[in-house]
VOGU-3710 file (C-alpha; in Angstrom, 3 decimals, decimal comma):
1> mtvvffqltl> 3,437/-18,863/-6,661  4,349/-15,171/-6,272  0,691/-14,149/-6,351  -0,197/-16,699/-3,666  2,447/-15,361/-1,277  1,430/-11,756/-1,944  -2,199/-12,614/-1,191  -1,139/-14,391/1,971  0,925/-11,355/2,940  -2,051/-9,047/2,399
11> glyflgtvmf> -4,187/-11,221/4,650  -1,569/-11,343/7,407  -0,916/-7,586/7,264  -4,663/-6,946/7,424  -5,114/-9,180/10,473  -2,046/-7,653/12,083  -3,371/-4,138/11,420  -6,739/-4,941/12,986  -5,061/-6,564/15,985  -2,672/-3,644/16,508
21> lvcldrrsev> -5,542/-1,140/16,336  -7,466/-3,160/18,918  -4,349/-3,123/21,114  -4,509/0,679/21,311  -7,425/0,330/23,721  -6,355/-2,854/25,482  -3,698/-3,570/28,083  -3,299/-7,192/27,003  0,298/-8,151/26,228  -1,014/-11,305/24,590
31> lstialglag> -2,799/-9,312/21,884  0,353/-7,284/21,227  2,396/-10,465/20,921  -0,130/-11,986/18,506  -0,184/-8,796/16,422  3,619/-8,746/16,295  3,620/-12,403/15,278  1,173/-11,727/12,442  3,340/-8,837/11,235  6,463/-10,994/11,450
41> fgffthtial> 4,870/-13,904/9,591  3,532/-11,474/6,988  7,026/-10,060/6,552  8,327/-13,595/6,053  5,787/-14,387/3,304  6,383/-10,950/1,773  10,105/-11,688/1,612  9,427/-14,994/-0,130  7,140/-13,243/-2,633  9,815/-10,653/-3,421
51> afqllsgddl> 12,438/-13,394/-3,747  10,283/-15,302/-6,239  9,805/-12,069/-8,161  13,556/-11,477/-8,361  14,230/-15,084/-9,363  11,586/-15,012/-12,089  14,060/-13,525/-14,539  12,476/-10,058/-14,744  14,891/-7,362/-15,835  15,629/-5,141/-12,845
61> kwvtfhkams> 15,735/-2,132/-15,152  11,997/-2,354/-15,721  10,462/-1,127/-12,512  6,699/-1,077/-12,178  4,667/0,845/-9,637  3,625/-2,506/-8,125  7,231/-3,508/-7,444  8,176/-0,123/-6,028  5,255/0,024/-3,595  5,743/-3,586/-2,574
71> ffswslvlvf> 9,372/-2,845/-1,741  8,302/0,261/0,203  5,811/-1,803/2,217  8,403/-4,519/2,884  11,027/-1,977/4,008  8,524/-0,238/6,285  7,642/-3,487/8,052  11,334/-4,358/8,356  12,044/-1,061/10,128  9,074/-1,607/12,423
81> lvvairqhly> 10,158/-5,128/13,379  13,718/-3,996/14,125  12,561/-1,081/16,299  9,797/-3,090/17,987  12,093/-5,968/18,913  15,007/-3,800/20,041  12,959/-1,180/21,911  9,916/-3,320/22,824  7,850/-0,610/21,132  4,945/-2,723/19,899
91> vlgsfilpla> 2,569/0,242/19,726  4,514/1,442/16,690  2,785/-1,329/14,745  -0,580/0,383/15,274  0,665/3,208/13,065  3,225/1,673/10,701  1,530/-1,608/9,774  -1,616/0,167/8,451  0,661/2,235/6,180  2,414/-0,902/4,946
101> flslvstail> -0,918/-2,656/4,388  -2,403/0,267/2,421  0,766/0,497/0,326  0,470/-3,168/-0,587  -3,256/-2,817/-1,246  -2,490/-0,093/-3,792  -0,528/-2,642/-5,810  -3,564/-4,944/-5,852  -5,995/-2,203/-6,892  -4,097/-1,188/-10,009
111> pteapvlhpm> -4,379/-3,619/-12,938  -1,357/-5,838/-13,428  -1,162/-4,751/-17,046  -0,682/-1,125/-15,997  2,256/0,395/-17,885  5,686/0,540/-16,329  6,778/3,727/-14,663  8,023/6,778/-16,497  11,384/6,211/-18,256  13,076/8,327/-15,586
121> fqavwvhvtl> 11,979/5,760/-13,003  12,479/2,571/-14,998  15,925/3,065/-16,493  17,852/2,865/-13,212  16,398/0,571/-10,547  18,848/2,008/-8,014  16,957/5,303/-8,242  13,686/3,667/-7,235  15,303/1,710/-4,397  16,973/4,789/-2,929
131> smlgtvgfav> 13,822/6,885/-3,279  11,733/4,231/-1,523  14,256/3,959/1,327  14,120/7,722/1,738  10,339/7,554/1,817  10,488/4,887/4,521  12,527/7,266/6,676  9,985/10,054/6,190  7,109/7,670/6,908  8,652/6,726/10,254
141> afvaglmylm> 9,251/10,440/10,994  5,592/11,095/10,175  4,466/8,336/12,538  6,785/9,598/15,287  5,416/13,127/14,858  1,841/11,894/14,960  2,486/9,870/18,109  4,222/12,864/19,679  1,208/15,135/19,138  -1,145/12,483/20,501
151> qerllkskqf> 0,960/11,936/23,611  1,356/15,664/24,213  -2,398/16,170/23,948  -3,030/13,358/26,435  -0,552/14,906/28,848  -2,034/18,398/28,592  -5,583/17,131/29,048  -4,422/14,749/31,815  -6,084/11,790/30,108  -3,973/9,003/31,564
161> nvlyfklppl> -5,735/6,218/29,684  -4,460/3,024/28,066  -3,105/4,876/25,027  -1,097/7,245/27,230  0,739/4,344/28,875  1,322/2,604/25,537  2,824/5,611/23,753  6,551/6,241/24,339  7,866/9,314/26,216  7,961/12,605/24,315
171> dfldklnqrs> 11,771/12,742/24,318  12,001/9,310/22,689  9,480/10,260/19,989  11,326/13,515/19,297  14,619/11,638/18,846  12,928/9,028/16,633  11,522/11,825/14,501  14,921/13,454/14,039  16,813/10,224/13,393  14,256/9,135/10,818
181> illgfpfltl> 14,691/12,384/8,877  18,470/12,069/9,125  18,138/8,559/7,683  15,616/9,363/4,962  17,063/12,603/3,595  20,376/11,200/2,241  18,510/8,342/0,550  16,058/10,775/-1,077  18,951/12,984/-2,189  20,742/10,062/-3,821
191> giltgaisaq> 17,452/8,915/-5,334  16,848/12,307/-6,958  20,426/12,481/-8,244  20,315/9,017/-9,829  16,875/9,820/-11,247  18,172/13,036/-12,805  21,088/11,167/-14,388  18,672/8,544/-15,681  16,408/11,256/-17,109  19,363/12,857/-18,873
201> itlgaylswn> 20,254/9,528/-20,483  16,716/8,541/-21,500  15,020/11,910/-22,051  17,912/14,257/-22,782  17,172/16,509/-19,789  17,908/16,234/-16,092  14,466/17,565/-15,205  11,347/17,843/-17,346  9,352/19,406/-14,478  6,368/17,096/-14,752
211> peqtwavvtw> 4,148/17,001/-11,639  5,827/14,037/-9,915  9,340/15,406/-10,505  8,299/18,846/-9,318  6,762/17,462/-6,122  9,855/15,339/-5,523  12,078/18,439/-5,686  9,672/20,452/-3,516  9,634/17,622/-0,972  13,445/17,519/-0,944
221> vfylfvlmgr> 13,678/21,284/-0,368  11,076/21,094/2,401  12,892/18,305/4,279  16,188/20,171/3,822  14,513/23,141/5,492  13,261/20,948/8,347  16,621/19,210/8,738  18,530/22,499/8,857  16,046/23,817/11,401  16,530/20,787/13,630
231> vtvgwrakka> 20,315/20,660/13,366  21,216/24,376/13,384  18,305/26,248/14,963  17,381/23,431/17,317  13,747/22,914/16,373  12,223/20,316/18,613  8,970/18,867/19,790  5,686/20,164/18,425  7,062/22,298/15,582  9,126/19,427/14,187
241> ayltivgfag> 6,182/17,044/14,552  3,843/19,299/12,578  6,440/19,936/9,882  7,143/16,237/9,309  3,407/15,558/9,013  3,109/18,312/6,392  6,210/16,998/4,618  4,808/13,493/4,397  1,684/14,944/2,778  4,019/16,159/0,016
251> vlltflgvil> 5,420/12,638/-0,293  1,885/11,287/-0,702  1,179/13,862/-3,433  4,298/12,687/-5,253  3,064/9,091/-4,974  -0,341/10,170/-6,275  1,254/11,650/-9,372  3,190/8,436/-10,005  0,057/6,331/-9,446  -1,931/8,368/-11,966
261> kssgvpvs> 0,928/8,236/-14,437  1,357/4,455/-14,077  -2,401/3,974/-14,411  -2,444/5,783/-17,702  -4,381/8,769/-16,320  -3,187/12,023/-17,899  -1,560/14,353/-15,349  -1,102/17,943/-16,441
//
């Protein structure tokens, strides 16, 4: 039953992604409403799939890459739906839903018999949950930064096309970028701390400095640098947008290390 709902979710997210991308070049409110409905229905089936997974009796301590990425995808869509409904910002789906869809696809590509995550990740499920929530915040900051750069370029080139009118004002995108970092950073911090405690219990060391742990620490330091720059120095606009895009690339590298590890591919 869980597999059926996950497959249905994949289909709905795919259709929603295609519809949202089409909406970038269309003024039709009907298409936006349909795309939002597909995303909402996909979120509903995704929630059912996760509920069945929790009720199946699996030990929460044993966290697989599939479960972690599925939760990340679910959380990302949840944030999008909340923002879209409250702010009527449907264009956000053209950027966030593709990320959620690709995240869920990654769980389908890897074999189901792939080993569970590294002991540091599997011993405390709270660590994975907090880390994923932090990543959701950085993903939204990345999307906000990307949208900011696109809107600024349209303004400078005076291309007042459909996309220009769909994208939010620059001030709104700048605030969304900052708030997303402020939301994601504490979750990532708590995730790293609980992971270090878990590693000490299971491995006898807080950090073993393998590639994924190293990238996680580097990512944390980078976002601390960005956060301090925004709060104390007052970094705004283009600089913050570029930095959050670079920072999210570090997050993706961390994910890549975990994917290779969970797939059994040696990572040196």
